[in-house]
C-alpha positions as CSV (number, residue, x, y, z in Angstrom):
1,M,21.2,-66.9,-18.4
2,N,18.4,-66.9,-20.9
3,Q,18.9,-64.2,-23.5
4,T,16.5,-63.5,-26.4
5,L,18.3,-61.9,-29.3
6,S,16.6,-60.1,-32.2
7,Q,19.7,-60.6,-34.4
8,P,22.6,-63.1,-34.7
9,A,24.8,-63.2,-31.6
10,E,28.0,-62.5,-33.5
11,Q,26.4,-59.4,-35.1
12,L,25.4,-58.2,-31.6
13,Q,28.9,-58.9,-30.3
14,T,30.5,-56.9,-33.2
15,Q,28.3,-53.9,-32.5
16,E,29.0,-54.1,-28.8
17,L,32.8,-54.3,-29.3
18,Q,32.8,-51.6,-32.0
19,S,30.8,-49.3,-29.6
20,R,33.5,-49.8,-26.9
21,I,36.3,-49.0,-29.2
22,N,34.5,-45.9,-30.5
23,K,33.8,-44.7,-26.9
24,L,37.5,-45.0,-26.0
25,Y,38.5,-43.2,-29.2
26,Q,36.1,-40.3,-28.7
27,K,36.8,-39.9,-25.0
28,L,40.6,-39.6,-25.7
29,K,40.1,-37.3,-28.7
30,A,37.9,-35.0,-26.6
31,Y,40.9,-34.0,-24.4
32,D,43.9,-34.8,-26.6
33,D,44.3,-35.0,-30.4
34,N,48.1,-35.0,-30.4
35,W,48.8,-38.7,-30.5
36,D,49.2,-41.5,-33.1
37,Y,48.4,-44.8,-31.4
38,I,46.8,-46.5,-28.4
39,F,48.5,-49.8,-27.5
40,I,46.4,-52.3,-25.5
41,S,48.0,-55.5,-24.4
42,S,46.6,-56.5,-21.0
43,K,44.4,-59.6,-21.1
44,V,41.3,-58.1,-19.5
45,N,41.3,-55.0,-21.7
46,Q,42.0,-57.1,-24.8
47,Y,38.9,-59.1,-23.9
48,Y,36.8,-56.0,-23.4
49,F,37.6,-54.6,-26.8
50,T,38.1,-57.8,-28.9
51,S,36.2,-60.6,-27.1
52,T,39.4,-62.7,-26.7
53,M,42.5,-62.9,-24.5
54,Q,45.7,-63.6,-26.3
55,S,49.4,-62.7,-26.3
56,G,49.1,-59.7,-28.6
57,V,48.5,-55.9,-29.0
58,L,45.4,-54.1,-30.0
59,V,46.4,-50.8,-31.8
60,I,44.0,-48.0,-32.3
61,T,45.1,-45.1,-34.5
62,N,44.4,-41.4,-34.4
63,A,42.6,-41.8,-37.7
64,G,40.1,-44.2,-36.0
65,D,41.3,-47.4,-37.5
66,F,42.3,-50.4,-35.4
67,Y,44.5,-53.5,-35.8
68,Y,44.8,-56.6,-33.6
69,F,48.3,-58.1,-33.8
70,V,48.4,-61.6,-32.2
71,R,51.4,-63.6,-31.3
72,R,49.6,-66.6,-29.7
73,S,47.1,-67.9,-30.3
74,L,46.2,-66.5,-33.7
75,E,44.0,-69.5,-34.4
76,R,42.0,-68.9,-31.2
77,A,41.8,-65.2,-31.8
78,M,40.2,-65.9,-35.2
79,L,37.7,-68.2,-33.5
80,E,36.7,-65.8,-30.7
81,C,37.1,-62.2,-32.1
82,P,34.5,-61.1,-34.6
83,F,36.8,-58.6,-36.3
84,K,38.4,-61.2,-38.6
85,D,39.6,-58.6,-41.1
86,H,41.5,-56.7,-38.4
87,I,43.5,-59.6,-37.0
88,Y,47.2,-60.0,-38.1
89,P,50.0,-62.4,-37.0
90,M,52.8,-61.0,-34.9
91,Q,56.1,-62.2,-33.8
92,S,57.5,-58.9,-32.6
93,Y,56.8,-55.2,-32.8
94,K,58.6,-55.2,-36.1
95,D,55.4,-56.8,-37.6
96,I,53.5,-53.7,-36.4
97,V,55.9,-51.2,-38.0
98,N,55.7,-53.1,-41.2
99,M,52.1,-52.0,-41.4
100,L,52.1,-48.7,-39.5
101,P,54.4,-45.7,-39.5
102,K,57.1,-45.9,-36.8
103,N,57.5,-42.1,-36.4
104,T,55.2,-41.0,-33.6
105,R,54.2,-37.9,-31.7
106,K,52.7,-39.9,-28.8
107,I,51.7,-43.4,-27.9
108,Y,49.1,-44.1,-25.2
109,I,49.9,-47.3,-23.3
110,E,48.5,-49.1,-20.3
111,A,51.0,-47.8,-17.8
112,D,49.8,-50.1,-15.0
113,A,50.3,-53.2,-17.1
114,T,53.2,-52.4,-19.5
115,T,56.6,-53.6,-18.2
116,Y,59.9,-52.0,-18.8
117,S,61.0,-54.9,-21.0
118,T,57.9,-54.4,-23.2
119,L,58.9,-50.7,-23.6
120,E,62.4,-51.8,-24.6
121,R,61.0,-54.0,-27.3
122,M,58.7,-51.2,-28.5
123,G,61.7,-48.9,-28.6
124,K,63.6,-51.1,-31.0
125,Y,61.0,-50.4,-33.8
126,F,59.1,-47.2,-32.9
127,D,60.8,-43.8,-32.7
128,V,59.4,-42.9,-29.3
129,S,60.9,-41.6,-26.1
130,L,59.6,-41.9,-22.5
131,E,58.4,-38.3,-22.9
132,Q,56.2,-39.4,-25.8
133,L,54.4,-42.1,-23.8
134,A,51.2,-41.4,-21.9
135,S,48.8,-43.5,-19.8
136,I,45.5,-44.6,-21.2
137,D,44.5,-46.5,-18.0
138,N,42.2,-43.9,-16.5
139,T,40.4,-43.3,-19.8
140,I,39.8,-47.0,-20.3
141,Q,38.5,-47.4,-16.7
142,K,36.0,-44.6,-17.3
143,V,34.7,-46.2,-20.5
144,R,34.4,-49.6,-18.8
145,A,32.6,-48.1,-15.8
146,V,29.3,-47.6,-17.6
147,K,27.9,-51.0,-18.4
148,S,26.0,-52.0,-21.5
149,S,22.8,-54.0,-21.3
150,Y,24.7,-57.1,-22.2
151,E,27.2,-56.5,-19.4
152,L,24.4,-55.9,-16.9
153,Q,22.7,-59.1,-17.9
154,C,25.9,-61.0,-17.1
155,M,26.3,-59.2,-13.8
156,E,22.6,-59.8,-12.8
157,E,23.1,-63.5,-13.5
158,S,26.2,-63.5,-11.4
159,G,24.3,-61.8,-8.6
160,R,21.5,-64.4,-8.8
161,Q,24.0,-67.2,-8.4
162,H,25.9,-65.3,-5.8
163,K,22.7,-65.1,-3.6
164,I,22.2,-68.9,-3.9
165,L,25.8,-69.5,-2.9
166,L,25.8,-67.4,0.2
167,E,22.2,-67.9,1.4
168,D,21.6,-71.6,0.5
169,I,24.9,-73.4,-0.1
170,V,27.4,-72.0,2.4
171,P,25.2,-72.6,5.5
172,S,25.0,-76.3,4.4
173,L,28.8,-76.6,4.3
174,L,29.7,-75.5,7.9
175,Y,30.2,-78.0,10.7
176,V,32.1,-78.1,14.0
177,G,35.8,-78.9,13.5
178,M,36.1,-78.0,9.8
179,N,39.0,-75.7,9.0
180,E,39.0,-72.6,6.8
181,A,40.8,-74.2,3.9
182,E,38.2,-77.0,3.8
183,L,35.4,-74.4,3.6
184,C,37.3,-72.7,0.7
185,A,37.7,-76.0,-1.2
186,K,34.1,-77.0,-0.7
187,M,32.8,-73.6,-1.8
188,Y,34.9,-73.7,-5.0
189,E,33.5,-77.0,-6.0
190,K,29.9,-75.8,-5.4
191,M,30.6,-72.5,-7.2
192,I,31.8,-74.2,-10.3
193,A,28.8,-76.5,-10.3
194,L,26.5,-73.5,-9.9
195,G,27.9,-71.6,-12.9
196,Y,30.9,-69.6,-11.5
197,H,33.4,-68.7,-14.2
198,G,36.3,-70.0,-12.2
199,V,38.5,-67.0,-11.2
200,S,38.2,-63.7,-9.3
201,R,40.0,-61.0,-11.2
202,F,41.6,-57.8,-9.8
203,G,43.3,-54.9,-11.4
204,A,45.5,-54.0,-8.4
205,F,49.1,-55.0,-8.9
206,Q,50.1,-58.4,-7.6
207,T,46.6,-59.0,-6.0
208,E,45.7,-62.7,-5.9
209,I,42.5,-64.2,-4.6
210,M,41.5,-67.8,-5.1
211,V,37.8,-67.8,-4.0
212,G,37.5,-64.9,-1.7
213,Q,38.4,-63.7,1.8
214,M,37.0,-65.9,4.6
215,G,37.8,-66.5,8.2
216,F,36.5,-67.9,11.4
217,G,36.3,-65.5,14.4
218,E,39.4,-63.4,14.9
219,N,41.1,-64.7,11.7
220,S,38.7,-62.4,9.7
221,I,40.6,-59.4,11.0
222,Y,44.1,-60.9,10.7
223,P,46.5,-58.3,9.0
224,T,46.7,-58.6,5.2
225,S,48.1,-56.7,2.3
226,F,44.8,-57.0,0.5
227,D,43.1,-53.6,0.2
228,G,39.9,-54.4,2.0
229,P,38.4,-54.0,5.5
230,G,38.5,-57.8,6.2
231,G,41.5,-60.0,6.9
232,M,42.7,-63.5,6.3
233,K,45.6,-65.6,7.8
234,G,45.7,-68.0,4.9
235,M,47.8,-71.1,4.4
236,S,51.1,-69.6,5.4
237,A,53.2,-66.4,5.1
238,A,54.1,-67.6,1.6
239,V,50.5,-68.2,0.6
240,P,48.3,-65.9,2.7
241,L,45.2,-67.1,0.7
242,V,42.6,-69.9,0.8
243,G,42.4,-70.4,4.5
244,D,44.0,-71.4,7.8
245,K,44.2,-75.2,8.1
246,N,44.8,-74.8,11.9
247,R,41.7,-72.7,12.6
248,L,38.8,-75.0,13.3
249,L,35.2,-73.9,13.4
250,K,33.6,-73.9,16.9
251,V,30.2,-73.0,18.4
252,G,29.8,-69.2,18.7
253,D,32.2,-68.3,15.9
254,L,31.4,-65.4,13.5
255,V,32.1,-66.7,10.0
256,F,33.2,-64.1,7.5
257,V,32.7,-65.0,3.8
258,D,33.6,-62.3,1.2
259,V,33.4,-63.6,-2.3
260,G,33.8,-62.0,-5.7
261,Y,31.6,-64.2,-7.8
262,G,31.6,-64.1,-11.6
263,Y,29.7,-65.2,-14.7
264,Q,31.0,-64.9,-18.3
265,G,33.8,-62.7,-17.2
266,Y,31.7,-60.3,-15.1
267,H,31.8,-60.1,-11.4
268,T,29.6,-59.2,-8.5
269,D,30.8,-58.8,-4.9
270,R,29.0,-59.8,-1.8
271,T,29.9,-60.5,1.9
272,Q,27.8,-62.5,4.3
273,I,28.4,-62.9,8.0
274,Y,27.2,-66.0,9.8
275,S,27.0,-66.8,13.5
276,F,27.6,-70.5,14.0
277,A,25.2,-72.4,16.2
278,V,24.3,-69.5,18.6
279,P,23.2,-65.9,18.2
280,P,26.0,-63.3,18.0
281,A,27.0,-61.1,20.8
282,Q,25.1,-57.8,21.3
283,K,27.9,-55.6,20.1
284,A,28.4,-57.7,16.9
285,T,24.7,-57.4,16.2
286,Q,24.6,-53.7,16.9
287,F,27.6,-52.8,14.7
288,H,26.4,-55.1,11.9
289,E,23.0,-53.5,11.8
290,Q,24.6,-50.1,11.8
291,C,26.7,-51.2,8.8
292,L,23.5,-52.3,7.1
293,Q,21.9,-48.9,7.6
294,I,25.0,-47.2,6.2
295,Q,24.8,-49.5,3.1
296,K,21.2,-48.5,2.6
297,E,22.1,-44.9,2.9
298,L,24.9,-45.2,0.4
299,A,22.7,-47.1,-2.0
300,A,20.0,-44.4,-1.9
301,K,22.7,-41.9,-3.1
302,L,23.8,-43.9,-6.1
303,K,22.1,-41.7,-8.7
304,P,23.4,-40.1,-11.9
305,G,25.2,-36.9,-11.1
306,A,26.1,-37.8,-7.5
307,I,29.7,-37.1,-6.6
308,P,31.5,-40.1,-5.0
309,S,33.7,-38.0,-2.7
310,E,30.6,-36.1,-1.4
311,I,28.8,-39.3,-0.7
312,Y,31.8,-40.5,1.2
313,A,32.1,-37.3,3.3
314,D,28.4,-37.2,4.0
315,V,28.2,-40.7,5.4
316,M,31.5,-40.5,7.4
317,K,30.7,-37.3,9.2
318,D,27.9,-38.8,11.3
319,L,29.7,-41.9,12.6
320,D,30.5,-42.0,16.4
321,E,34.0,-42.6,17.8
322,D,33.3,-46.1,19.2
323,F,32.0,-47.3,15.9
324,L,34.8,-45.7,13.9
325,R,37.5,-47.4,16.0
326,G,37.1,-50.6,14.0
327,F,35.3,-49.2,11.0
328,M,36.7,-50.4,7.7
329,G,39.4,-52.3,9.5
330,A,40.3,-53.4,13.0
331,T,44.0,-52.6,12.7
332,S,45.8,-49.4,11.8
333,D,45.6,-50.4,8.1
334,K,42.0,-49.1,7.6
335,V,40.8,-48.8,4.0
336,K,39.8,-45.3,2.9
337,F,36.7,-46.1,0.8
338,L,33.1,-47.3,1.3
339,G,32.6,-48.8,-2.1
340,H,34.2,-49.6,-5.4
341,G,33.3,-50.1,-9.1
342,I,33.1,-53.6,-10.4
343,G,32.8,-55.5,-13.7
344,L,35.4,-57.5,-15.5
345,Q,37.5,-56.9,-12.4
346,V,36.4,-56.7,-8.8
347,D,38.2,-53.4,-8.2
348,E,37.1,-50.9,-10.8
349,Y,36.3,-47.3,-11.2
350,P,34.7,-45.3,-9.6
351,V,35.4,-45.5,-5.9
352,I,33.3,-44.0,-3.1
353,A,36.2,-42.2,-1.4
354,K,37.9,-38.8,-1.2
355,G,39.3,-37.5,-4.4
356,F,36.8,-39.1,-6.7
357,N,34.9,-36.1,-8.0
358,D,33.6,-37.2,-11.4
359,P,29.8,-37.6,-11.2
360,L,28.2,-41.1,-11.3
361,E,26.5,-42.2,-14.5
362,E,23.5,-44.4,-15.0
363,N,24.4,-48.1,-15.3
364,M,27.7,-47.8,-13.4
365,A,28.1,-50.8,-11.0
366,L,29.5,-50.5,-7.5
367,A,30.0,-52.8,-4.5
368,L,29.2,-51.1,-1.2
369,E,30.9,-52.6,1.8
370,P,30.7,-50.9,5.2
371,K,32.3,-53.2,7.7
372,V,33.6,-53.1,11.3
373,G,36.3,-55.2,12.9
374,I,35.8,-56.2,16.5
375,V,38.9,-57.3,18.4
376,G,38.6,-60.8,19.7
377,A,35.4,-61.5,17.7
378,G,36.0,-60.8,14.0
379,I,34.5,-58.7,11.4
380,V,30.9,-57.8,10.9
381,G,29.1,-55.8,8.2
382,V,27.8,-56.1,4.7
383,E,28.7,-55.9,1.0
384,D,26.4,-56.0,-2.0
385,T,26.6,-55.0,-5.6
386,Y,24.4,-52.2,-7.0
387,V,23.7,-50.6,-10.3
388,V,23.3,-46.8,-10.5
389,T,19.8,-45.8,-11.5
390,P,17.8,-42.5,-11.4
391,T,16.0,-43.7,-8.3
392,G,19.2,-44.9,-6.5
393,G,21.2,-48.1,-6.4
394,K,19.5,-51.3,-7.5
395,C,20.9,-54.3,-5.6
396,I,21.6,-57.2,-7.9
397,T,23.1,-59.6,-5.3
398,G,19.9,-60.0,-3.2
399,G,21.7,-59.3,0.0
400,E,21.3,-56.5,2.5
401,K,21.2,-59.1,5.2
402,S,21.5,-59.2,9.0
403,I,23.9,-61.8,10.5
404,L,22.6,-65.2,9.6
405,V,22.3,-67.4,12.7
406,L,23.0,-71.0,11.7
407,P,21.4,-73.9,13.6
């Protein structure tokens, strides 16, 4: 990515990070002033606010000060985080109370990421009960949802590479008799060479993805715990990831490739369906094109002020029964959303679903993924990443494609 800076990169980074901390602080103060500290220890949120991922705790105080206590690696934190004067060594929470008062009214923690053992360690040194703990997760998600110009540049570069991967590289990798695991391995090699940052990150608890979801034919609707409309059989029951070594590609297969690509920490999400060697069946084509139209309808609604739950209801009300039978999942485990936020993690806020009633804001990024599972054939449909603008969603993954028929 070519980036022209009018000032030194570290100064730009410092301003960016300070702005993020300030936004979190102001957003929390707007609805609660009865607290003493925010504790941030998850790796992704550490990176978002400090530009480094260490074993440590970022502490933001009610007075607006912040301290970054690092257990390991302090040396790397000093190299990567521009807030040199705010970094302190840490062996335990005792090192924090040596600098900050231990008596507290309330501490905000990352409830989704803080383990019980961590709370026990905190409790040794801070005078805080469970009733004095509150979750900061939702507030952080809302701050992270609106992307800065730097973040959008990273995501746009990810989207550019993503398009090359799915439209130019993947078609060249497929051949009769290859198995799904081979496709995954070959894709990963090509992705790294292209510029992929190496990992697809999710916030959902115990969610693991190596490259993405992919499957030949009916394997693309195989039951899975992953919260998405597609499926994947994987290597085994113990490792339901990567791909099925026993499922070989044959003429006439639908090939499902759903990849969360990333550049410099920031992801885009896109799905492409291929028909191998022959055109797809009429029903597959029909349902895929209907998904494509739904995606375009959704994208047109991605404007500041639009309500995600209303977008969801408006699109769902016009779908016919035959289409709905496999829509957003061929099994009974259908997903209940049409799109999701994306950024440092693939599954971010907001979500196009019931219950999400906060209005969209300009420069939020969302992946829209209407898909249909067809029993005996596999999954069809689309997914692309969009940025919220005053004129509707701007696609940054170059997709919105029909099924690609490969020679």
